[in-house]
LOSEDO-467836 format. One record per residue (C-alpha): residue in three letters; x, y, z. Coordinates in pm, 1 decimal. Layout:
REM residues N
ATOM   residuo         xx         yy         zz
ATOM       ALA          X          Y          Z
...
REM end
This chain:
REM residues 105
ATOM   residuo         xx         yy         zz
ATOM       MET    10337.4    14817.5    14366.3
ATOM       ASN    10160.8    14546.9    14567.0
ATOM       SER     9871.5    14353.9    14415.2
ATOM       GLU     9614.1    14514.1    14645.7
ATOM       HIS     9702.4    14857.5    14509.7
ATOM       LYS     9760.9    14733.4    14155.8
ATOM       PHE     9409.1    14593.2    14120.3
ATOM       ARG     9237.6    14863.0    14323.7
ATOM       TRP     9040.8    15002.3    14028.8
ATOM       GLY     8928.4    14659.1    13917.8
ATOM       GLN     8807.2    14575.8    14268.8
ATOM       LEU     8630.7    14909.5    14295.0
ATOM       LEU     8455.4    14841.3    13963.0
ATOM       ILE     8341.2    14501.2    14094.6
ATOM       ASP     8200.2    14678.0    14401.1
ATOM       CYS     8008.9    14920.9    14176.1
ATOM       MET     7862.1    14631.8    13977.2
ATOM       LYS     7759.5    14447.8    14294.4
ATOM       GLN     7576.3    14760.1    14409.6
ATOM       LEU     7384.8    14770.8    14080.8
ATOM       ARG     7287.7    14406.4    14117.0
ATOM       GLU     7170.7    14469.4    14473.9
ATOM       GLU     6962.6    14760.1    14342.8
ATOM       GLY     6781.2    14523.7    14106.3
ATOM       LEU     6959.3    14537.5    13771.5
ATOM       PRO     6877.9    14203.2    13606.8
ATOM       PHE     7214.1    14027.4    13601.9
ATOM       ILE     7337.7    13746.1    13822.9
ATOM       ASP     7714.9    13793.1    13811.6
ATOM       GLN     7989.9    14006.1    13664.0
ATOM       GLU     8334.6    13965.8    13519.5
ATOM       VAL     8582.1    14253.1    13534.5
ATOM       VAL     8907.2    14263.1    13342.5
ATOM       PRO     9134.5    14517.0    13510.7
ATOM       ASN     9419.1    14710.2    13361.1
ATOM       PHE     9710.7    14486.1    13456.0
ATOM       LYS     9942.1    14784.8    13493.3
ATOM       GLY     9722.5    14912.7    13774.8
ATOM       ASP     9588.1    15208.1    13578.0
ATOM       SER     9222.5    15308.4    13604.4
ATOM       ASN     9184.0    15341.5    13226.6
ATOM       GLY     9081.3    15067.3    12987.3
ATOM       LEU     8875.4    14853.8    13226.6
ATOM       ALA     8631.1    14598.7    13086.7
ATOM       ALA     8311.1    14486.9    13256.3
ATOM       TRP     8077.4    14204.1    13160.8
ATOM       PHE     7721.0    14179.8    13287.8
ATOM       ILE     7631.7    13810.3    13314.2
ATOM       CYS     7266.6    13703.8    13286.0
ATOM       GLU     7128.1    13360.6    13376.2
ATOM       HIS     7013.9    13251.9    13029.4
ATOM       TYR     7041.2    13367.8    12669.6
ATOM       SER     6682.6    13499.7    12674.8
ATOM       ALA     6761.7    13724.6    12973.2
ATOM       LYS     7068.8    13851.2    12788.9
ATOM       GLU     6853.8    13942.2    12489.4
ATOM       ARG     6625.1    14152.7    12712.2
ATOM       PHE     6913.0    14316.2    12902.6
ATOM       ASP     6948.7    14691.2    12836.9
ATOM       LEU     7325.2    14724.3    12802.9
ATOM       GLU     7316.9    15095.5    12725.6
ATOM       ALA     7112.2    15189.1    13034.6
ATOM       SER     7312.3    14950.8    13254.5
ATOM       THR     7640.7    15095.5    13129.8
ATOM       GLU     7522.0    15447.4    13208.7
ATOM       ALA     7418.1    15336.0    13558.4
ATOM       LEU     7760.1    15175.0    13606.3
ATOM       LYS     7938.7    15489.2    13488.7
ATOM       LYS     7740.9    15693.7    13740.9
ATOM       LYS     7845.9    15452.5    14016.9
ATOM       MET     8206.0    15485.0    13898.9
ATOM       ARG     8192.6    15865.5    13912.5
ATOM       ASP     8036.7    15849.5    14260.4
ATOM       ALA     8315.2    15610.8    14370.8
ATOM       GLY     8585.3    15855.0    14260.8
ATOM       PHE     8701.6    15708.5    13930.1
ATOM       PRO     8888.4    15959.6    13713.8
ATOM       HIS     8689.3    16100.8    13420.2
ATOM       HIS     8902.0    15926.0    13158.8
ATOM       ALA     8853.9    15590.0    13333.9
ATOM       VAL     8477.0    15628.6    13308.0
ATOM       GLU     8501.4    15726.6    12942.0
ATOM       THR     8729.2    15434.1    12847.5
ATOM       LEU     8516.8    15167.9    13018.2
ATOM       TRP     8417.1    14883.4    12785.3
ATOM       THR     8105.5    14682.2    12868.4
ATOM       GLY     7944.3    14370.0    12732.5
ATOM       VAL     7665.4    14132.3    12823.2
ATOM       THR     7659.7    13754.8    12807.6
ATOM       SER     7479.4    13469.2    12974.7
ATOM       ARG     7586.4    13188.2    13203.6
ATOM       THR     7461.2    12949.8    12932.4
ATOM       GLU     7697.5    13101.1    12673.5
ATOM       ILE     7990.1    13093.8    12915.3
ATOM       GLN     7934.6    12724.4    12985.1
ATOM       ALA     7900.6    12649.5    12613.0
ATOM       GLY     8224.5    12841.5    12553.8
ATOM       GLY     8424.4    12618.6    12787.2
ATOM       GLY     8373.3    12801.3    13116.4
ATOM       ARG     8488.4    13137.7    13248.3
ATOM       PHE     8858.5    13084.3    13187.9
ATOM       HIS     8813.6    13008.5    12817.4
ATOM       PHE     8522.3    13243.6    12753.0
ATOM       PHE     8685.9    13560.5    12888.0
ATOM       ARG     9030.2    13508.5    12731.8
REM end
């Protein structure tokens, strides 16, 4: 399985998150952790806000539901949508945690 196909679901999830950001959801970036076997199940998605205060105001539940709708519209299997894990953090916390590589380990 080539890497393009292997990470297809992760890339598709990134595309869904970018659409949400373009539609005005209040986050500035995202981090997606794909299933490294290439499966659509067990994906993780982080919404990244600019500062800690923006993170505190961020509605993770509503944003997760909006993301799940995008996933369904994009053709994700039902179980993939149901096994999605989401979290929210801030750029400030990522920097304090040693940067993206260390923070998302």
